[in-house]
N, CA, C and O atoms as CSV, one atom per row, in Angstrom:
chain,resi,resn,atom,element,x,y,z
A,1,MET,N,N,-23.168,-9.119,13.089
A,1,MET,CA,C,-22.569,-7.894,12.706
A,1,MET,C,C,-22.422,-6.984,14.032
A,1,MET,O,O,-21.416,-6.317,14.279
A,2,GLY,N,N,-23.488,-7.048,14.790
A,2,GLY,CA,C,-23.363,-6.496,16.049
A,2,GLY,C,C,-22.158,-6.924,17.085
A,2,GLY,O,O,-21.415,-6.211,17.758
A,3,PHE,N,N,-22.255,-8.578,16.940
A,3,PHE,CA,C,-21.220,-8.933,18.153
A,3,PHE,C,C,-19.984,-8.372,17.447
A,3,PHE,O,O,-19.377,-7.447,17.987
A,4,ARG,N,N,-19.579,-8.860,16.299
A,4,ARG,CA,C,-18.154,-8.099,15.662
A,4,ARG,C,C,-18.140,-6.259,15.859
A,4,ARG,O,O,-17.056,-5.714,16.066
A,5,GLU,N,N,-19.028,-5.680,15.798
A,5,GLU,CA,C,-19.033,-4.424,16.228
A,5,GLU,C,C,-18.513,-4.061,17.698
A,5,GLU,O,O,-17.712,-3.161,17.951
A,6,GLY,N,N,-19.096,-4.899,18.594
A,6,GLY,CA,C,-18.873,-5.016,19.807
A,6,GLY,C,C,-17.198,-5.274,20.305
A,6,GLY,O,O,-16.480,-4.670,21.103
A,7,ALA,N,N,-17.003,-6.325,19.529
A,7,ALA,CA,C,-15.498,-6.657,19.536
A,7,ALA,C,C,-14.546,-5.877,19.103
A,7,ALA,O,O,-13.494,-5.918,19.741
A,8,TYR,N,N,-14.621,-5.019,18.000
A,8,TYR,CA,C,-14.003,-3.860,17.123
A,8,TYR,C,C,-13.893,-2.860,18.502
A,8,TYR,O,O,-12.853,-2.683,19.136
A,9,GLN,N,N,-14.925,-2.384,18.744
A,9,GLN,CA,C,-14.984,-1.180,19.708
A,9,GLN,C,C,-14.292,-1.495,21.213
A,9,GLN,O,O,-13.878,-0.526,21.850
A,10,ARG,N,N,-14.181,-2.690,21.717
A,10,ARG,CA,C,-13.476,-3.225,22.769
A,10,ARG,C,C,-12.113,-2.981,22.548
A,10,ARG,O,O,-11.382,-2.356,23.315
A,11,ARG,N,N,-11.675,-3.669,21.101
A,11,ARG,CA,C,-10.317,-3.505,20.853
A,11,ARG,C,C,-9.607,-2.208,20.649
A,11,ARG,O,O,-8.389,-2.083,20.776
A,12,CYS,N,N,-10.542,-1.117,20.283
A,12,CYS,CA,C,-10.358,0.250,19.977
A,12,CYS,C,C,-10.257,0.856,21.098
A,12,CYS,O,O,-9.501,1.826,21.131
A,13,MET,N,N,-10.956,0.478,22.284
A,13,MET,CA,C,-10.754,0.983,23.350
A,13,MET,C,C,-10.029,0.668,24.547
A,13,MET,O,O,-9.995,1.403,25.534
A,14,LYS,N,N,-9.417,-0.502,24.436
A,14,LYS,CA,C,-8.421,-0.804,25.367
A,14,LYS,C,C,-7.124,-0.167,25.885
A,14,LYS,O,O,-6.651,-0.321,27.012
A,15,PRO,N,N,-6.563,0.664,24.758
A,15,PRO,CA,C,-5.343,1.482,25.147
A,15,PRO,C,C,-6.068,2.590,26.356
A,15,PRO,O,O,-5.557,2.732,27.467
A,16,LEU,N,N,-7.276,3.293,25.937
A,16,LEU,CA,C,-7.632,4.323,26.736
A,16,LEU,C,C,-7.856,3.842,28.017
A,16,LEU,O,O,-7.914,4.784,28.809
A,17,GLN,N,N,-8.035,2.555,28.645
A,17,GLN,CA,C,-7.819,2.065,29.964
A,17,GLN,C,C,-6.603,2.266,30.676
A,17,GLN,O,O,-6.522,2.364,31.900
A,18,LEU,N,N,-5.517,2.335,29.743
A,18,LEU,CA,C,-4.166,2.476,30.468
A,18,LEU,C,C,-4.020,4.050,30.857
A,18,LEU,O,O,-3.005,4.423,31.445
A,19,VAL,N,N,-5.070,4.978,30.512
A,19,VAL,CA,C,-4.573,6.230,30.869
A,19,VAL,C,C,-5.574,6.546,32.284
A,19,VAL,O,O,-6.655,6.009,32.526
A,20,PRO,N,N,-4.905,7.512,33.065
A,20,PRO,CA,C,-5.945,7.792,34.259
A,20,PRO,C,C,-7.393,8.427,34.039
A,20,PRO,O,O,-7.594,9.304,33.199
A,21,LYS,N,N,-8.206,7.998,34.725
A,21,LYS,CA,C,-9.398,7.921,34.405
A,21,LYS,C,C,-9.972,9.239,34.161
A,21,LYS,O,O,-10.968,9.185,33.439
A,22,MET,N,N,-9.613,10.499,34.580
A,22,MET,CA,C,-9.896,11.770,34.253
A,22,MET,C,C,-9.470,12.120,32.779
A,22,MET,O,O,-10.244,12.731,32.042
A,23,SER,N,N,-8.379,11.771,32.418
A,23,SER,CA,C,-8.451,12.154,30.650
A,23,SER,C,C,-8.884,10.931,29.549
A,23,SER,O,O,-8.848,11.004,28.320
A,24,ILE,N,N,-9.334,9.707,30.449
A,24,ILE,CA,C,-10.066,9.210,29.485
A,24,ILE,C,C,-10.965,9.601,28.424
A,24,ILE,O,O,-10.973,9.410,27.208
A,25,GLN,N,N,-11.969,10.402,29.504
A,25,GLN,CA,C,-13.188,10.898,28.834
A,25,GLN,C,C,-12.490,12.067,27.551
A,25,GLN,O,O,-12.702,11.973,26.342
A,26,ARG,N,N,-11.857,12.853,28.059
A,26,ARG,CA,C,-11.561,13.932,27.364
A,26,ARG,C,C,-10.473,13.390,25.931
A,26,ARG,O,O,-10.298,14.073,24.922
A,27,LYS,N,N,-9.956,12.247,26.145
A,27,LYS,CA,C,-9.341,11.362,25.075
A,27,LYS,C,C,-10.314,11.130,24.013
A,27,LYS,O,O,-10.321,11.460,22.828
A,28,TYR,N,N,-11.423,10.247,24.997
A,28,TYR,CA,C,-12.377,9.683,23.818
A,28,TYR,C,C,-13.262,10.712,23.226
A,28,TYR,O,O,-13.547,10.541,22.041
A,29,VAL,N,N,-13.736,11.717,23.809
A,29,VAL,CA,C,-14.315,12.975,23.224
A,29,VAL,C,C,-13.456,13.614,22.034
A,29,VAL,O,O,-14.035,14.009,21.023
A,30,GLY,N,N,-12.273,13.695,22.148
A,30,GLY,CA,C,-11.558,14.177,21.242
A,30,GLY,C,C,-11.464,13.138,20.199
A,30,GLY,O,O,-11.679,13.553,19.060
A,31,MET,N,N,-11.222,12.018,20.310
A,31,MET,CA,C,-11.445,11.067,19.213
A,31,MET,C,C,-12.583,10.977,18.365
A,31,MET,O,O,-12.584,10.648,17.179
A,32,ARG,N,N,-13.882,11.405,19.320
A,32,ARG,CA,C,-15.043,11.245,18.671
A,32,ARG,C,C,-15.171,12.494,17.735
A,32,ARG,O,O,-15.834,12.315,16.713
A,33,SER,N,N,-14.679,13.619,17.922
A,33,SER,CA,C,-14.925,14.793,17.371
A,33,SER,C,C,-14.081,14.709,15.970
A,33,SER,O,O,-14.450,14.989,14.829
A,34,ASP,N,N,-12.874,14.248,16.429
A,34,ASP,CA,C,-11.828,13.725,14.996
A,34,ASP,C,C,-12.779,13.030,13.996
A,34,ASP,O,O,-13.182,13.620,12.993
A,35,LEU,N,N,-13.119,11.785,14.288
A,35,LEU,CA,C,-13.942,10.770,13.748
A,35,LEU,C,C,-15.122,11.811,12.964
A,35,LEU,O,O,-15.077,11.772,11.734
A,36,LEU,N,N,-15.997,12.583,13.482
A,36,LEU,CA,C,-17.181,13.331,13.077
A,36,LEU,C,C,-16.682,14.285,11.917
A,36,LEU,O,O,-17.289,14.436,10.857
A,37,ASP,N,N,-15.472,14.920,12.266
A,37,ASP,CA,C,-14.826,15.939,11.198
A,37,ASP,C,C,-14.639,15.266,10.153
A,37,ASP,O,O,-15.132,15.771,9.144
A,38,GLY,N,N,-14.004,14.127,9.995
A,38,GLY,CA,C,-13.699,12.949,8.655
A,38,GLY,C,C,-14.667,12.997,8.158
A,38,GLY,O,O,-14.766,13.639,7.112
A,39,GLN,N,N,-15.898,12.257,8.778
A,39,GLN,CA,C,-17.128,12.322,8.223
A,39,GLN,C,C,-17.638,13.099,7.391
A,39,GLN,O,O,-17.834,12.802,6.213
A,40,ILE,N,N,-17.942,14.318,7.981
A,40,ILE,CA,C,-18.071,15.520,7.529
A,40,ILE,C,C,-17.653,15.622,6.139
A,40,ILE,O,O,-18.339,15.605,5.117
A,41,ALA,N,N,-16.049,15.760,6.340
A,41,ALA,CA,C,-15.559,16.069,5.085
A,41,ALA,C,C,-15.559,14.894,3.945
A,41,ALA,O,O,-15.210,14.990,2.769
A,42,MET,N,N,-16.019,13.844,4.598
A,42,MET,CA,C,-15.885,12.444,3.403
A,42,MET,C,C,-17.506,12.691,2.701
A,42,MET,O,O,-17.674,12.300,1.546
A,43,VAL,N,N,-18.508,13.259,3.346
A,43,VAL,CA,C,-19.564,13.771,2.903
A,43,VAL,C,C,-19.655,14.885,1.971
A,43,VAL,O,O,-20.357,14.857,0.960
A,44,GLY,N,N,-18.958,15.828,2.316
A,44,GLY,CA,C,-18.699,17.106,1.683
A,44,GLY,C,C,-17.939,16.600,0.137
A,44,GLY,O,O,-18.182,17.189,-0.916
A,45,LEU,N,N,-17.268,15.758,0.207
A,45,LEU,CA,C,-16.139,15.369,-0.864
A,45,LEU,C,C,-17.290,14.403,-1.982
A,45,LEU,O,O,-17.446,14.449,-3.202
A,46,GLN,N,N,-17.857,13.680,-1.050
A,46,GLN,CA,C,-19.052,12.632,-1.809
A,46,GLN,C,C,-19.744,13.785,-2.446
A,46,GLN,O,O,-19.612,13.772,-3.670
A,47,GLN,N,N,-20.310,14.591,-2.067
A,47,GLN,CA,C,-21.426,15.320,-2.589
A,47,GLN,C,C,-20.635,16.212,-3.988
A,47,GLN,O,O,-21.060,16.323,-5.137
A,48,LEU,N,N,-19.715,16.608,-3.552
A,48,LEU,CA,C,-18.815,17.196,-5.022
A,48,LEU,C,C,-18.770,16.294,-5.950
A,48,LEU,O,O,-19.030,16.595,-7.115
A,49,ILE,N,N,-18.463,15.150,-5.618
A,49,ILE,CA,C,-18.208,13.998,-6.839
A,49,ILE,C,C,-19.480,14.117,-7.508
A,49,ILE,O,O,-19.611,14.410,-8.697
A,50,PHE,N,N,-20.372,13.887,-6.725
A,50,PHE,CA,C,-21.832,13.774,-7.327
A,50,PHE,C,C,-22.260,14.359,-7.992
A,50,PHE,O,O,-22.932,13.980,-8.951
A,51,HIS,N,N,-21.867,16.065,-7.524
A,51,HIS,CA,C,-22.475,17.196,-8.363
A,51,HIS,C,C,-21.637,17.077,-9.753
A,51,HIS,O,O,-22.240,17.004,-10.824
A,52,PHE,N,N,-20.378,17.062,-9.692
A,52,PHE,CA,C,-19.349,16.652,-10.867
A,52,PHE,C,C,-20.175,15.798,-11.771
A,52,PHE,O,O,-20.747,16.171,-12.795
A,53,LEU,N,N,-20.159,14.642,-11.271
A,53,LEU,CA,C,-20.879,13.658,-12.162
A,53,LEU,C,C,-22.103,13.909,-12.921
A,53,LEU,O,O,-22.310,13.790,-14.129
A,54,GLN,N,N,-23.091,14.383,-11.702
A,54,GLN,CA,C,-24.126,15.041,-12.457
A,54,GLN,C,C,-23.941,16.092,-13.496
A,54,GLN,O,O,-24.657,16.104,-14.498
A,55,ARG,N,N,-23.271,16.725,-13.351
A,55,ARG,CA,C,-22.897,17.712,-14.580
A,55,ARG,C,C,-22.199,17.257,-15.501
A,55,ARG,O,O,-22.298,17.894,-16.550
A,56,GLN,N,N,-21.451,16.296,-15.518
A,56,GLN,CA,C,-20.862,15.574,-16.763
A,56,GLN,C,C,-22.100,14.758,-17.627
A,56,GLN,O,O,-21.992,14.593,-18.842
A,57,ALA,N,N,-23.181,14.313,-16.924
A,57,ALA,CA,C,-24.040,13.372,-17.103
A,57,ALA,C,C,-24.844,14.303,-18.383
A,57,ALA,O,O,-25.035,14.061,-19.574
A,58,LEU,N,N,-25.173,15.388,-17.557
A,58,LEU,CA,C,-26.132,16.478,-18.144
A,58,LEU,C,C,-25.634,16.970,-19.682
A,58,LEU,O,O,-26.283,17.086,-20.722
A,59,HIS,N,N,-24.331,17.188,-19.412
A,59,HIS,CA,C,-23.346,17.593,-20.546
A,59,HIS,C,C,-23.334,16.401,-21.699
A,59,HIS,O,O,-23.523,16.582,-22.901
A,60,LEU,N,N,-23.090,15.256,-21.100
A,60,LEU,CA,C,-23.144,14.126,-22.430
A,60,LEU,C,C,-24.487,14.247,-23.110
A,60,LEU,O,O,-24.554,14.319,-24.337
A,61,GLN,N,N,-25.747,14.276,-22.202
A,61,GLN,CA,C,-26.850,14.368,-22.635
A,61,GLN,C,C,-27.148,15.126,-23.942
A,61,GLN,O,O,-27.613,14.730,-25.010
A,62,LEU,N,N,-26.643,16.615,-23.430
A,62,LEU,CA,C,-27.223,17.578,-24.437
A,62,LEU,C,C,-26.401,17.262,-25.647
A,62,LEU,O,O,-26.843,17.434,-26.783
A,63,PHE,N,N,-25.207,16.802,-25.401
A,63,PHE,CA,C,-24.366,16.457,-26.468
A,63,PHE,C,C,-24.902,15.460,-27.263
A,63,PHE,O,O,-24.761,15.696,-28.463
A,64,ASP,N,N,-25.374,14.600,-27.043
A,64,ASP,CA,C,-26.217,13.337,-27.530
A,64,ASP,C,C,-27.317,14.048,-28.324
A,64,ASP,O,O,-27.491,13.637,-29.471
A,65,LEU,N,N,-28.093,15.064,-27.884
A,65,LEU,CA,C,-29.000,15.471,-28.458
A,65,LEU,C,C,-28.929,16.463,-29.544
A,65,LEU,O,O,-29.795,16.647,-30.399
A,66,ARG,N,N,-27.615,17.187,-29.400
A,66,ARG,CA,C,-26.980,17.838,-30.663
A,66,ARG,C,C,-26.682,16.985,-31.753
A,66,ARG,O,O,-27.130,17.306,-32.853
A,67,THR,N,N,-25.848,15.716,-31.619
A,67,THR,CA,C,-25.583,15.043,-32.757
A,67,THR,C,C,-26.656,14.466,-33.074
A,67,THR,O,O,-26.544,14.214,-34.273
A,68,ASN,N,N,-27.775,14.054,-32.655
A,68,ASN,CA,C,-28.796,13.075,-33.146
A,68,ASN,C,C,-29.527,14.187,-34.240
A,68,ASN,O,O,-29.794,13.887,-35.403
A,69,SER,N,N,-29.740,15.252,-33.750
A,69,SER,CA,C,-30.880,16.083,-34.619
A,69,SER,C,C,-30.009,16.618,-35.968
A,69,SER,O,O,-30.568,17.284,-36.840
C-alpha cells in the first residue's frame, strides 16, 4: 500500500517539476487547498445523506409501529 501510494504521488508530482522553482510551491499549495475543499464538500454530502437516511428509517419504524397496533 505504502509503495503504491509513493509511486502514485511521484506520478502526480512529475508535471510540477517542469515549472520554475518559485511557483512549484504555490501551485502545490493551491492543489492541496482544492483537494481539501473537495474533501470538506464530500463530508458534508455524506452527512446530509446519512441524516436523510436516518430520518427515513425513523419514519419507517414509526409507520411499522402504527400498522402493527
